[in-house]
N, C-alpha and C positions, 0 to 999 in steps of 0.2 A: 569420442564422442561430444557433441555439440555441448559448448560450455553454457552454464546456467548463469543468468545476472538475477540477483535479487534486489528489490527496491524497497527498504522498510517505510514505513508508517510515520506521520509527523511524532517528532519526540522520542523515535526508536531507531534502535542501531542494529547490528547484525544478530546481537540476542533473540531478536524477534523471530527469527530463523534457527535456532539452534537446533529443531528436531530435525529441519531440511538439512542442513547440512551434514548430522550424523547420518540420515536414510541415503544422500545421492552424491556425497564427497567421494565416495569411494570409487564412484562408476564414472565421473567427470569431474571437470573444475567446475566449483560453486564460488561464487564471489558476490558479496553483498556491497553495494554502491552507494556511499553516503550520498544524501541529498539535504545538504546544510549549508551549502556556501554561497547561494545565491537568492534572491528574492524575487526571481521571475521564474516560472515554470519552465519557460523555452530555453533558458541559460544551465537550469539543473539538466536539463535532457542533454544539451551539448556537453556538460561536464560528463556524464555518465559515457556518451559516447566517443569521448576524447581517450576513456580510460579502458573501454570495453573491447573484447576482441573484436577480430574483422567481422564474425558471423557467431549469433550467441540466441539461446533461448532466453525469452526474459519474462519475469514474473514479478509483480508490484502489488503490496499490499495497502489500501487507503491511500495516504497522499502519494506513495511508493507507485500504485496504479496509476493515478493520476501523469506522476512525471513518465511512466510507461507507455502512456497514450500518445505523450508528444515526442518521447523517443521514436515511437512507431511512424507518427507524421512525419518526422525529418528525415528518418533514416531506414524505409522499410526494407530496403535491400539489405540490411544488416541482420534485421530478426527473422529468425527461422520459426519461432512460436511465439504465442502470448498468453500468459495468464492473468486474469485481471482478478484480485481478491478484493473484497469488500472495500469499493471503490466507489468513484462518482462520475460519469463523464460529462456532466453538465458544467457549466460556469457557475460560479459561487451566486446566490442569489444577495438582494440587498439588506435581506433579514438577517441571515448568517453574517453578513459582513458587519452589520450594526452589531453583533452580539461579540465579534472579533474586539472591536476597540476598548472596552472596560476590561477584556482579559490581557490586552496588551499593557494597559497603562498598571494593572495589578506588578503584571511580569516585572516592568519598567522599575516598580517602587520594592523590587525585590520579595515577590510573594509568588515566585514559579509554582513552589510547593504547593501553596493553597492553592492555586488554578487547577493544577494538575489533581490534586485530592479530592477538590471539591466541584468543580465546574465539567472535568474531564474524564477522568477515571471512572466515575460511576456508569459513565453512558457506554463502556468498552463491553462489557463481559457478561457473558451467560451466568446462570446461579449453579455453578458447578463445584465440584470439590476441590479443585486447585485456583479457586476464583481470588484468595487472598494471596496467594504465592506469585499469582500472574501479577496481580495488582502493583504488588512489591517491587517484581521487576520493571514493571512500567515507571514505577516512579524513578527507580534507581538510574534507568536510561535516560529520562528526562532531565534528571539533576545533573548527570554527567555529561547531558552536552549543552543546558546551561540555558540562561534566559537569552541569549544573541540568536540562538538557534529557534529558539522559540519565536522572536518577531521577525526574523528571516523567513522562517517557513510560512508564519501567519501572512505575511505581506505575497508570499508567491502564491496561497491558496486564492485570497482574495481576488488575485488578477489573472487567475487561470483561465484559458480559452475552453469553449465549448467542444468537445472531441466526437460530436455524433458523426462527423462527415469523414473524420478518421477511421471509425469503427466500420462505419457501410463500406468503405474500399479495402476493407482488409480480407485478405485471402491467404490467410495463415491458419493451421491448426490453433485454435483459439479455446480457452477453458475460462468461465466466469464461475468464479465460486464464492460464497459468502456462508457466515453463519446464519442459522435459521432466526437468530435471537438478535441480530445486529440490529440496533435502534440508530445508530449515526447513519449507516448506507444500508438500507433496509432492502429486503427482497424483490420489492416491486423495481427498486434502481437496476437489480442485477437481472431481471426480466428483461428490462429494456434494453440492458446491453447485449444479453444474447440475441435479442429481437433484431438489433442493428448489425451485428457481426454476422456473416454469411456462415452456417454451419457449425455456430459456436456450440460448444457443450457445457451446459449450465448444470452446478453441483451445487446443492443447500447441503451444509453442513448441520445435522441435529448437534444439539446441546453445546452449540459456540455461539458466541457474539459476535465481535468485532476483530476479533483475534484467531480465528480458528487454527492458524499455525501455531499456536501454542495450546490452546483450548481443547483441541481435538486433533493433535499432531496426525494421529495412526489415519484416521479418516482422509485428512489432507493430503497426507504423502500418497495415498492410496491414489487420489484423484490427480495429483503431480504426477506420479509414476505412469498413469495411463495418457494424461496428455504429452510426457515427453517422449512415449513411444508410439504416440499416434503418426 
């Protein structure tokens, strides 16, 4: 079966996809590729491609979806199918860039935990029964990755390209999925992506915010399984 490459969101690692590893790794090779080493989306995509199988299914969540779109732009012939989860195809706005600068300064001053706790994590999740458990995991992943990764990824996001044309040219089985309660990357942004990609399937996950892979793993896995078999 085609290998599955998973790209995690900002300040997350493979633990973001633990339920997906459990569901799919018995059937195919499943790998989570880090997107931590470069401060340009283009170079992050090149690094993913350098380590990925010759041909693969690609799924990215949030920043991982942003990098996935760049992977698709650079090497369309190597991607068999693509899933874009809780992400954004547009270049970063000046308003969002302006909000990043004070966050980055706080992180340079040793306040990564403060930034994650007060400015980022509250925006992530729906109000479900596992909310605190998932927030704790998000904090653990962020602190394990550390300040350097936060700053590197922030710079990459600030300079990311608009991928509307990449999506318009996509002729692959495509899943666009998000949590209904995602405030960071809202449903309307995913409707836009689904409209841009010919024949994309749009899946909205009830009871989830920005991290449906953890908040609603069963529903998310059903959608991913359907996409993988399409």
